[in-house]
VEXVO-566302 format. One record per atom (N, C-alpha, C): x, y, z; atom name; residue in one letter; residue number from 1. Coordinates in pm, whole numbers, plus 50000, padded with zeros to 5 digits. Layout:
<rs>
r X: X Y: Y Z: Z at: CA aa: a i: NUM
...
</rs>
This chain:
<rs>
r X: 66691 Y: 19035 Z: 54395 at: N aa: x i: 1
r X: 66627 Y: 19079 Z: 54518 at: CA aa: x i: 1
r X: 66720 Y: 19094 Z: 54647 at: C aa: x i: 1
r X: 66813 Y: 19007 Z: 54601 at: N aa: x i: 2
r X: 66897 Y: 19069 Z: 54731 at: CA aa: x i: 2
r X: 66985 Y: 19185 Z: 54689 at: C aa: x i: 2
r X: 66984 Y: 19290 Z: 54595 at: N aa: x i: 3
r X: 67025 Y: 19363 Z: 54503 at: CA aa: x i: 3
r X: 66971 Y: 19495 Z: 54530 at: C aa: x i: 3
r X: 66857 Y: 19434 Z: 54521 at: N aa: x i: 4
r X: 66765 Y: 19588 Z: 54554 at: CA aa: x i: 4
r X: 66762 Y: 19668 Z: 54673 at: C aa: x i: 4
r X: 66663 Y: 19766 Z: 54687 at: N aa: x i: 5
r X: 66704 Y: 19861 Z: 54770 at: CA aa: x i: 5
r X: 66562 Y: 19808 Z: 54845 at: C aa: x i: 5
r X: 66601 Y: 19851 Z: 54993 at: N aa: x i: 6
r X: 66447 Y: 19763 Z: 55070 at: CA aa: x i: 6
r X: 66344 Y: 19821 Z: 55033 at: C aa: x i: 6
r X: 66306 Y: 19957 Z: 54988 at: N aa: x i: 7
r X: 66178 Y: 20009 Z: 54965 at: CA aa: x i: 7
r X: 66136 Y: 19938 Z: 54823 at: C aa: x i: 7
r X: 66286 Y: 19924 Z: 54730 at: N aa: x i: 8
r X: 66210 Y: 19829 Z: 54602 at: CA aa: x i: 8
r X: 66164 Y: 19714 Z: 54616 at: C aa: x i: 8
r X: 66208 Y: 19688 Z: 54705 at: N aa: x i: 9
r X: 66166 Y: 19444 Z: 54730 at: CA aa: x i: 9
r X: 66081 Y: 19474 Z: 54811 at: C aa: x i: 9
r X: 65995 Y: 19571 Z: 54913 at: N aa: x i: 10
r X: 65901 Y: 19572 Z: 54981 at: CA aa: x i: 10
r X: 65797 Y: 19630 Z: 54849 at: C aa: x i: 10
r X: 65811 Y: 19659 Z: 54743 at: N aa: x i: 11
r X: 65739 Y: 19730 Z: 54663 at: CA aa: x i: 11
r X: 65682 Y: 19582 Z: 54555 at: C aa: x i: 11
r X: 65809 Y: 19475 Z: 54520 at: N aa: x i: 12
r X: 65773 Y: 19368 Z: 54470 at: CA aa: x i: 12
r X: 65679 Y: 19306 Z: 54630 at: C aa: x i: 12
r X: 65676 Y: 19245 Z: 54682 at: N aa: x i: 13
r X: 65670 Y: 19162 Z: 54798 at: CA aa: x i: 13
r X: 65519 Y: 19220 Z: 54748 at: C aa: x i: 13
r X: 65508 Y: 19322 Z: 54790 at: N aa: x i: 14
r X: 65331 Y: 19455 Z: 54804 at: CA aa: x i: 14
r X: 65279 Y: 19375 Z: 54621 at: C aa: x i: 14
r X: 65268 Y: 19377 Z: 54529 at: N aa: x i: 15
r X: 65242 Y: 19345 Z: 54406 at: CA aa: x i: 15
r X: 65228 Y: 19206 Z: 54375 at: C aa: x i: 15
r X: 65324 Y: 19154 Z: 54438 at: N aa: x i: 16
r X: 65330 Y: 18975 Z: 54435 at: CA aa: x i: 16
r X: 65229 Y: 18915 Z: 54476 at: C aa: x i: 16
r X: 65182 Y: 18982 Z: 54620 at: N aa: x i: 17
r X: 65128 Y: 18886 Z: 54737 at: CA aa: x i: 17
r X: 64930 Y: 18969 Z: 54743 at: C aa: x i: 17
r X: 64962 Y: 19088 Z: 54625 at: N aa: x i: 18
r X: 64861 Y: 19117 Z: 54573 at: CA aa: x i: 18
r X: 64773 Y: 19036 Z: 54423 at: C aa: x i: 18
r X: 64905 Y: 18920 Z: 54348 at: N aa: x i: 19
r X: 64840 Y: 18897 Z: 54257 at: CA aa: x i: 19
r X: 64785 Y: 18736 Z: 54291 at: C aa: x i: 19
r X: 64856 Y: 18695 Z: 54411 at: N aa: x i: 20
r X: 64797 Y: 18543 Z: 54490 at: CA aa: x i: 20
r X: 64778 Y: 18536 Z: 54550 at: C aa: x i: 20
r X: 64685 Y: 18413 Z: 54525 at: N aa: x i: 21
r X: 64613 Y: 18411 Z: 54663 at: CA aa: x i: 21
r X: 64681 Y: 18305 Z: 54786 at: C aa: x i: 21
r X: 64663 Y: 18335 Z: 54907 at: N aa: x i: 22
r X: 64726 Y: 18295 Z: 54964 at: CA aa: x i: 22
r X: 64631 Y: 18142 Z: 55100 at: C aa: x i: 22
r X: 64678 Y: 18061 Z: 55119 at: N aa: x i: 23
r X: 64568 Y: 17966 Z: 55197 at: CA aa: x i: 23
r X: 64606 Y: 18042 Z: 55332 at: C aa: x i: 23
r X: 64521 Y: 17983 Z: 55409 at: N aa: x i: 24
r X: 64507 Y: 18043 Z: 55596 at: CA aa: x i: 24
r X: 64595 Y: 18061 Z: 55687 at: C aa: x i: 24
r X: 64672 Y: 17934 Z: 55600 at: N aa: x i: 25
r X: 64807 Y: 17924 Z: 55708 at: CA aa: x i: 25
r X: 64931 Y: 18025 Z: 55637 at: C aa: x i: 25
r X: 64892 Y: 18105 Z: 55512 at: N aa: x i: 26
r X: 65009 Y: 18206 Z: 55498 at: CA aa: x i: 26
r X: 65040 Y: 18152 Z: 55339 at: C aa: x i: 26
r X: 65042 Y: 18043 Z: 55338 at: N aa: x i: 27
r X: 65109 Y: 17943 Z: 55202 at: CA aa: x i: 27
r X: 65056 Y: 17986 Z: 55097 at: C aa: x i: 27
r X: 65164 Y: 17988 Z: 55024 at: N aa: x i: 28
r X: 65149 Y: 17983 Z: 54880 at: CA aa: x i: 28
r X: 65092 Y: 17840 Z: 54763 at: C aa: x i: 28
r X: 65035 Y: 17814 Z: 54710 at: N aa: x i: 29
r X: 65042 Y: 17701 Z: 54640 at: CA aa: x i: 29
r X: 65034 Y: 17732 Z: 54530 at: C aa: x i: 29
r X: 65099 Y: 17659 Z: 54444 at: N aa: x i: 30
r X: 65075 Y: 17714 Z: 54255 at: CA aa: x i: 30
r X: 65148 Y: 17557 Z: 54185 at: C aa: x i: 30
r X: 65119 Y: 17566 Z: 54088 at: N aa: x i: 31
r X: 65147 Y: 17425 Z: 54006 at: CA aa: x i: 31
r X: 65308 Y: 17469 Z: 53902 at: C aa: x i: 31
r X: 65404 Y: 17395 Z: 53931 at: N aa: x i: 32
r X: 65488 Y: 17369 Z: 53844 at: CA aa: x i: 32
r X: 65513 Y: 17307 Z: 53762 at: C aa: x i: 32
r X: 65608 Y: 17329 Z: 53646 at: N aa: x i: 33
r X: 65681 Y: 17205 Z: 53543 at: CA aa: x i: 33
r X: 65789 Y: 17267 Z: 53527 at: C aa: x i: 33
r X: 65902 Y: 17126 Z: 53501 at: N aa: x i: 34
r X: 65944 Y: 17165 Z: 53463 at: CA aa: x i: 34
r X: 66032 Y: 17053 Z: 53334 at: C aa: x i: 34
r X: 66095 Y: 17131 Z: 53248 at: N aa: x i: 35
r X: 66111 Y: 17044 Z: 53112 at: CA aa: x i: 35
r X: 66313 Y: 17026 Z: 53082 at: C aa: x i: 35
r X: 66334 Y: 16886 Z: 53076 at: N aa: x i: 36
r X: 66480 Y: 16943 Z: 53038 at: CA aa: x i: 36
r X: 66480 Y: 16844 Z: 52908 at: C aa: x i: 36
r X: 66555 Y: 16900 Z: 52827 at: N aa: x i: 37
r X: 66599 Y: 16831 Z: 52681 at: CA aa: x i: 37
r X: 66771 Y: 16815 Z: 52677 at: C aa: x i: 37
r X: 66787 Y: 16718 Z: 52615 at: N aa: x i: 38
r X: 66966 Y: 16716 Z: 52567 at: CA aa: x i: 38
r X: 66974 Y: 16649 Z: 52476 at: C aa: x i: 38
r X: 67099 Y: 16721 Z: 52439 at: N aa: x i: 39
r X: 67071 Y: 16690 Z: 52289 at: CA aa: x i: 39
r X: 67247 Y: 16660 Z: 52266 at: C aa: x i: 39
r X: 67283 Y: 16603 Z: 52135 at: N aa: x i: 40
r X: 67417 Y: 16573 Z: 52060 at: CA aa: x i: 40
r X: 67475 Y: 16655 Z: 51971 at: C aa: x i: 40
r X: 67543 Y: 16742 Z: 51959 at: N aa: x i: 41
r X: 67541 Y: 16783 Z: 51787 at: CA aa: x i: 41
r X: 67623 Y: 16701 Z: 51727 at: C aa: x i: 41
r X: 67577 Y: 16697 Z: 51579 at: N aa: x i: 42
r X: 67653 Y: 16623 Z: 51507 at: CA aa: x i: 42
r X: 67799 Y: 16641 Z: 51473 at: C aa: x i: 42
r X: 67887 Y: 16508 Z: 51499 at: N aa: x i: 43
r X: 68032 Y: 16564 Z: 51426 at: CA aa: x i: 43
r X: 68029 Y: 16551 Z: 51247 at: C aa: x i: 43
r X: 68106 Y: 16673 Z: 51213 at: N aa: x i: 44
r X: 68140 Y: 16718 Z: 51155 at: CA aa: x i: 44
r X: 68215 Y: 16595 Z: 51044 at: C aa: x i: 44
r X: 68200 Y: 16564 Z: 50895 at: N aa: x i: 45
r X: 68278 Y: 16420 Z: 50834 at: CA aa: x i: 45
r X: 68401 Y: 16421 Z: 50811 at: C aa: x i: 45
r X: 68490 Y: 16558 Z: 50842 at: N aa: x i: 46
r X: 68600 Y: 16572 Z: 50828 at: CA aa: x i: 46
r X: 68684 Y: 16519 Z: 50883 at: C aa: x i: 46
r X: 68583 Y: 16572 Z: 51075 at: N aa: x i: 47
r X: 68635 Y: 16535 Z: 51203 at: CA aa: x i: 47
r X: 68637 Y: 16383 Z: 51242 at: C aa: x i: 47
r X: 68550 Y: 16311 Z: 51202 at: N aa: x i: 48
r X: 68493 Y: 16209 Z: 51228 at: CA aa: x i: 48
r X: 68614 Y: 16087 Z: 51117 at: C aa: x i: 48
r X: 68654 Y: 16150 Z: 51028 at: N aa: x i: 49
r X: 68735 Y: 16062 Z: 50897 at: CA aa: x i: 49
r X: 68854 Y: 16125 Z: 51002 at: C aa: x i: 49
r X: 68918 Y: 16181 Z: 51032 at: N aa: x i: 50
r X: 69031 Y: 16172 Z: 51125 at: CA aa: x i: 50
r X: 69064 Y: 16091 Z: 51229 at: C aa: x i: 50
r X: 68944 Y: 16141 Z: 51287 at: N aa: x i: 51
r X: 68938 Y: 16056 Z: 51416 at: CA aa: x i: 51
r X: 68951 Y: 15894 Z: 51393 at: C aa: x i: 51
r X: 68920 Y: 15868 Z: 51247 at: N aa: x i: 52
r X: 68927 Y: 15669 Z: 51237 at: CA aa: x i: 52
r X: 69003 Y: 15702 Z: 51180 at: C aa: x i: 52
r X: 69123 Y: 15742 Z: 51146 at: N aa: x i: 53
r X: 69230 Y: 15720 Z: 51095 at: CA aa: x i: 53
r X: 69348 Y: 15732 Z: 51165 at: C aa: x i: 53
r X: 69322 Y: 15753 Z: 51299 at: N aa: x i: 54
r X: 69389 Y: 15740 Z: 51370 at: CA aa: x i: 54
r X: 69415 Y: 15582 Z: 51476 at: C aa: x i: 54
</rs>
């Protein structure tokens, strides 16, 4: 948004405002969800053997 020209920024704001409902105080309420995943890549057999021989 910061790199947009002021006219483009205003256009984005207007489109967004028309698409969402506002509370009487002007705030916008919405539900958000966050998902997180952590994984590990398996060690290849040759690397594992080399490390075990040290």
